[in-house]
N, C-alpha and C positions, 0 to 999 in steps of 0.2 A: 503493500499500499504507501503509493508515495500522498503524503500530506504537508502542511506548508507553519502546520503551532497544534501545541500541543497544551491542557493546563499544565502547572499553571504558568506557561507561557502563551500566552492568549489574550491576543484583543476585543474577541468576542465570536459570536459563538458559534462558528468554523470549529475550532478546537475543541468544543463544550461537545459537538455534536459526533465528531470523531473520536473521540474517547471515550463519547458512551455504544455509542454504535461497534466497537473495538473491544470492549471488553464483553459487549455481548457474542461478538463473535470471538473470542476467545472462549468464553466459557465452554466450546463447545471440543465434543474430545474429535473432530474431523477436519478442524481448522491448523493449519499453522500459520500464522499471520506474523509478519515483520511488517513496521514502521520504518521508512524512510523520512526526514527532517533533511532542512539546510541548511541547520544552525545547530551545536552545538549545550544541549543543558543539561540537569538532569530533574530528570520528569519523577519521579519516586512512581516510577511504572512498573511492577512486576509480572504481566498478566499477555506480556509481549516482546518479544522484542523490539529495540527504537535504535537505529544507526540516522547515523549523520553524513550527508554527500558532501565531504567536500575535498575540493578540484584538490588533483597533486602541487606539494613540496608546501602544500595550507596546513598549519599546524590546529588552529583554530578557524571557527566561526560562528561570534556571538550575535544576535540580533541588538540590536542599539536602539531605544528608544520604542520601540513597539517592534509588534513582529512586523507590520508593513510598511516600518519607517525606512533603515539604512541600517548596512549590515560593516563588522569591521573584522576582516582579516587578517588572520595571524598567518605569517610566513615557518616556514622553518628557521630560515635564514635571519631571523632578525625583524623582519619590516616589516609594514602594517599598512594594506589597502582600506578604502571605504568604496562599499557598493551599495547602488539603488536598488529598488523593487524590482528594475526592469534588469539588471544588471547581476542580481542575486539568480534570477530565475535562471536567463540562460547561462550562469558558471552552477546551480543548481543540477541543471540538462545537458549538459557535460562531464561534471561528477555522476551522477546516474547511469550516463551515459556506462562508465569504467565496472557500474559493480558489477551489470551485464554479464562479466566473464567471472566475480566470483559468489556471485550467488544465481542456487533454483530458485523456480517459482512454476508456480502452471498458469498465475493470471496476474495481470494488474492493474490495479485500481486506483486511481486516479484522482486528485478533490480538487476540483476547479482550476481555471486558465494556469495560474503559477508552478500548476506541477504539470498538465496536458503535452504540452512539450518534452518533458524529459518522460514521461508513458512515451511517445510517440518514437524515439530513438530507441528505448527497451524493445519494442514490433516491430522495428527495424533491423535492429542484430539479433533477436530471438525468434522472433516469428511469433512470439507469447501474444493471448488475446490480452487488448484492453477494454476496460469498464469506467467509462468516464463518468462520472457523476458533480454535477451540475449543480452546485447549492444557490449559485447565483450571474448572471450574466453580467456584460457590460452595461447591457443596456440597461438592468435594474443599480446597479452603480450611479447610471450616470442621469439616473431619475426619469427615462423612462426615451434618453436623448441615445445615440448612436455610441459615443461616449469616444476614448482612447482609439485611434483607427487598429494600432497596434495590438493591442488586448482584443480588439475585434476581428482582427486581423489570426491570431494563433486559436481565439474561439470555434471561428469559421473552419480551419483546414482538421483540427484537432475533432470536431464535430460530424468530419465528413468521413476523418477514416476508421474513426473505431469500433470496433466491435459489436460493444451495448451499450448505452447511456441512458446513466438513470436522472430523473430527477424529481426533486425533493415535493414536488407535488405536481396537479394537473394546470396548476398557473404557469409555473415553469416550462413543463413540456409545450406548453400553446407559444411562449414565449422562443421555446427553443424552435418551433417551427417556421411561427413569425418569421425569426430576423436569420433564421438561417436555414429555411428548407430544405429541412431535416427530415425523411421517412417516418410516420411520428410510431410504425411499426418499430421501430429501432427505437423507441423509447419507450419507455419503461419506468411510471411513478412508485418508489417508493417512500412514503411522507419520515419524515423525523417523531422520532418522541423525546419522553424524559423520563428517565426514575427515580423514583422517587426516595430510594437507598441510598445514590449520588450525590442529593444533597443536605449540605450541614444544616443541622436546627438552630430552632432561634434557640436563644436566651430569656431572659428572665428582661433584662434593659436596655433600649432601643440606643443606637447611637444618636440618635435625632433627638438632643433632649429639647432643645428650642422649641421643634416640633413636637412634641407631647405635650409640651406645655403651652401653647397652643390651642393644642384640641380640646384640651382643658376648659378652655375656656370658650369653646363653641367653634375653632377653624376647622374647614376641612382640605383633607391634603389629596394636590393627586401629583402624582410619577411619571413622569417617562426617563429607562434607563435602556444607554444606547451611544450608537457612536451616533453623532452632530452631525450629519450628512444630508446635502441635498435628497437622496436615496430614503431617510428616515423621516423627511415632514414634519418638521420639528418649527417651519414657519405657519405651516398648517395647523401644528396645534396650537402655535402663540397666538395664529389670529381668533382662532374659538376662546383661547383664555380671555382677551381682549372684553370679550361679547361675558364672556362668565362674570368675569371681576364685577361688568354692570350691577348683575342681577342677584350674584353672592357676594361681595367682597370683601367676605369672611373664606377667603378661596386661596390660598396654596401651593404651585409648581411648585414640584422638586426633579432639576434638571440635573440625573446623575450621567459622565460622558463625556469624552471632548471631542474632535475631529474640526476639520476646518473650518466648519459654521461655526465653531466658538465663539466667537469674537462680535461677528456680523447678529447672533441670533441674541445676541446681550445689546446692542445696537438697538434690536429689534424691540427684544422686549422697553425700553426706555423709549422709545416714538412712541412703542401705542397705548404708554401712559400705568404701566401694566409691571415696574420694572419693583416695585416695595411686592409685588407677590408671587415673586419667583426666582427662585434659589437655583444657580448652575453651582452645581457643590463637585464638578470636576469628575476625574473617573476616577472610578475604585473596585476595589476587588474586597472579598473577603466579609466579616463583621457588615461591615459598613456597606456594601451593598447589596447583602441580605436585609437589613434595616431597612433602607430605602423602600425594597416591597412592604415589607409588616407595617411601616409607620402610615402605607397609604389606602386613600379609603376607595381611589381609584387608581388603573395604572391603565396606562393610555400608549396604544401603539400605530401610532397616524403615519406610517407608513405610504409614499407613494408606489412605490414596489418591490413587496417584502417574498421572497421567492416563499420562504415557509416564516420562520420566524418565533424564537424556541423565546422568546423572555414572557409574553401572559400563560405561561405555562410553568414559567417561572415564577411570577407573581401567584398562579395558584396555588402551589406549592405554601407560600407565605400568606397566605389569605386575604389576594388581595382581588378582587375582580376588575375584567379587564374590556376596554372599548380597543378595538383594531378595526383596521379597516377591512374592507373586500377587497384590494387588492394586497392579500396575505397570503399566502402559505397554509397558514394555519386556519386563517376562517373553515376551512375544505374539512376540520379537525375536531376542532373547537365548539359547540354549541351556545353553551353556557355563556354569553357574552354579551355583549353593545357591540355593534358592526357599525359602520358606516362609509360613504365614497370621501378618500384624503383630500379635495376638493371641498366637499361640501360641508366649511367652516363653521354655520349655522347649527346643522345638523350637528355636527361634533358638540357644539358648543349646552345644548340642549341637551343632548348623551349625560354629558356632562354634568350638566344641574338637576338629571333624572335623578343619579346616583347619592351625591352630596346634598341633596334637599330628602333623599326617605333611605334611611336606615334600612329598611325593609328590602324595598330592591336589592340593596348594596348583597347582605347577607344570604339574600336570596342566589345571589349570580354566584357568589363565594362559593356558596356551596353547592349550587349542582356542577360549575366548573374541575371542584375537586374530586367529586365522584366522577367526571367522567376520565383523568385523570386517574385515579387508580385502577382501571381498567387498561390503557396504554404501558406499554413494551418497548424499551425496544431489540427484545425477542423477535418479534414477529418484523420488525426491519432485516434482525441477524437470516431468521428462515430464510427470506426472501432473496436476500447475496448471494445466500450460500447458495442454491437452489442457482445464479446464474455462474458462479464459481464452476462448481457440476460439469454444466453446458457445455461452458464457454471450453474450460478445460478439453470438456473430451472431446471437443468439436477440434481443438488441435491436433490435439492426439490421434484425431481418428484420418 
């Protein structure tokens, strides 16, 4: 399996999805899994082999500042070089190609465009079938636009040459067909999931004490947790927030995350006149990440284009009901939640107000979502991938 990140060295849901899928796959007796990454790190994982693919004469590759930012290459002769994400993807491809002669494998499973060219190199060198797992397309990351032409070209070439494509939702499958003209019969949908056992429990004390104090005085908290990028639809949320604050002034919006829109969103909140009602808490891990869900009366995922979206399921674990957009893959499997089009900020405001003004609705949504989540598991997804692995491995041997 070729991947780009694993917890705790991850910046988003891709690493979480890879971790939990691999954990479910590794629990089977009939799969021997090796996960190949483009950097060195201790992940504390004992259920599968992890290998760093590094270029020749490189001693270490270190992700610096974030898994999608830049990489520091430390060479055996002592000198150092920096690579951006595009250079890193190219270096990873070259390093993975050399592994073709040092490893034995029946199937290659690659996650998103960053690993697709490396998968093609393995297919070229060994004839091994490749399964490309699409968690997001460039058009998703670009908010419905074409996006980076280099990434678009990589996706087009790889998807055309793949033996099998797996999409995380029907929404993503339709986007693959739309953007790249791929035969729908070549694309299988396997939804992401969330295993409750992988989630750290809450403790008795919430780290957002000032928000707890405000809630004791009648305030309500609406949270968003994720990357602050065009794809995630935060401008729509803030525009809806302005309407909410007019009608329910004692509402606080907690924004947890970082990204290229960070300062733009701060300025937008100020220009909308809601600066005192919006808290930007930056990127968080661990307890402060969990507590941001737990303190919320409502979690909102306003994404413009979200191939799946794990955060509403994470919100469910920590007791928060969710408002999600119809433009998300998770909306295909999560039904006990509110749903809205990302562009309809008036209706988004109405639905936020419905929850913050009615505790009974909040509790019913939260309890219903927990019942739904209790019946899901990554093991169903693992069974689907196991069937694909066997099908393509046997086809290659034939």
